[in-house]
C-alpha positions in Angstrom: 141.1 76.2 107.8 143.4 78.6 106.1 144.7 81.6 108.2 143.6 84.1 105.6 140.0 83.0 106.0 140.2 83.6 109.8 141.8 87.0 109.2 139.2 88.1 106.7 136.4 86.9 109.1 138.1 89.0 111.8 138.0 92.1 109.6 134.2 91.8 109.2 133.5 90.8 112.8 135.8 93.6 114.2 133.9 96.1 112.0 130.6 94.9 113.2 131.9 94.9 116.8 133.0 98.5 116.4 129.6 99.6 115.1 127.8 98.0 118.0 130.3 99.6 120.4 129.5 103.0 119.0 125.8 102.5 119.1 126.0 101.3 122.8 128.3 104.1 123.8 125.9 106.9 122.8 123.2 107.9 125.2 124.6 105.6 127.9 127.5 105.6 130.3 130.5 104.3 128.2 132.1 102.6 131.2 129.0 100.6 131.9 128.6 99.8 128.2 132.3 98.6 128.1 131.7 96.4 131.1 128.6 94.8 129.5 130.6 94.4 126.3 133.5 92.7 128.1 131.1 90.5 130.1 129.4 89.4 126.9 132.7 88.8 125.2 133.9 86.7 128.2 130.8 84.5 128.1 131.1 84.0 124.3 134.8 83.3 124.6 134.2 80.7 127.3 131.5 78.9 125.3 133.3 79.1 121.9 136.6 78.2 123.5 135.0 75.2 125.2 133.6 74.1 121.9 136.9 74.3 120.0 138.8 72.7 122.9 136.3 69.8 122.8 137.0 69.3 119.1 140.8 69.9 119.1 142.0 69.2 122.7 143.5 71.5 125.2 147.2 71.9 124.9 148.5 74.4 127.4 151.9 76.0 127.4 152.2 77.3 131.0 155.3 79.3 130.2 153.2 81.6 127.9 150.2 82.1 130.1 151.6 85.3 131.4 151.5 86.8 127.9 147.8 85.9 127.6 147.1 87.6 130.9 149.1 90.7 129.9 147.2 90.8 126.6 143.9 90.4 128.3 144.6 93.3 130.6 145.7 95.5 127.7 142.5 94.6 125.8 140.3 95.5 128.8 141.9 98.9 129.2 141.8 99.5 125.5 138.1 98.6 125.4 137.2 101.1 128.1 139.3 103.8 126.3 137.6 102.9 123.0 134.2 103.3 124.5 135.2 106.7 126.0 136.6 107.8 122.6 133.4 106.7 120.8 131.3 108.7 123.2 133.1 111.9 122.2 133.8 111.4 118.5 132.3 109.8 115.4 133.0 106.2 114.5 134.6 107.3 111.2 137.2 109.2 113.2 137.9 106.9 116.1 138.1 103.6 114.2 140.9 104.6 111.8 143.0 105.9 114.6 142.4 102.9 116.9 143.2 100.5 114.0 146.7 102.0 113.8 147.2 99.3 116.4 148.2 97.3 113.4 151.4 99.4 113.1 152.2 98.9 116.8 151.7 95.1 116.4 153.9 95.0 113.3 156.6 97.1 114.9 156.6 94.9 118.1 156.8 91.8 115.9 159.8 93.2 114.0 161.6 94.5 117.1 160.9 91.7 119.6 159.9 88.6 117.6 162.4 89.3 114.7 159.6 89.3 112.1 161.0 90.4 108.7 160.5 94.1 107.8 160.8 94.7 104.1 160.2 97.7 101.8 156.6 96.6 101.1 155.7 96.4 104.8 157.4 99.8 105.5 155.4 101.3 102.6 152.2 99.8 104.1 152.9 101.4 107.4 153.6 104.8 105.8 150.4 104.5 103.7 148.4 103.5 106.8 149.6 106.6 108.7 148.7 108.8 105.6 145.3 107.2 105.6 144.7 108.2 109.2 145.4 111.8 108.3 143.0 111.6 105.3 140.2 109.8 107.2 140.3 112.0 110.3 140.8 115.4 108.8 137.9 115.2 106.2 135.0 117.6 106.5 
């Protein structure tokens, strides 16, 4: 399957995920909601992962496992913080700010992985930052 199809599917699934995170964080303890979310995600990840491994095989690069662990820890902390933010603010304000993670990812890719930064990417980052201002300061 083409990578762009995966990426577009992620856009919709992450949007749906954020909606359900907001709904579950209101009227409930956001820490408990985040724990249930992570537990459900874990079960789904194991089941779907096992399915894809059974189809494609399991090739493991043990040298990179530490990065998966670090990413998982960062995701867990971010998830808890996201639920706490959603408890206190509207989805329309929290989601645009949280999705600035794209800028962090791009910058880390450029600085550490030597991804190419060109004028178009730089302009995209600037426009993304401007969009945060517009989205979070509306009445």
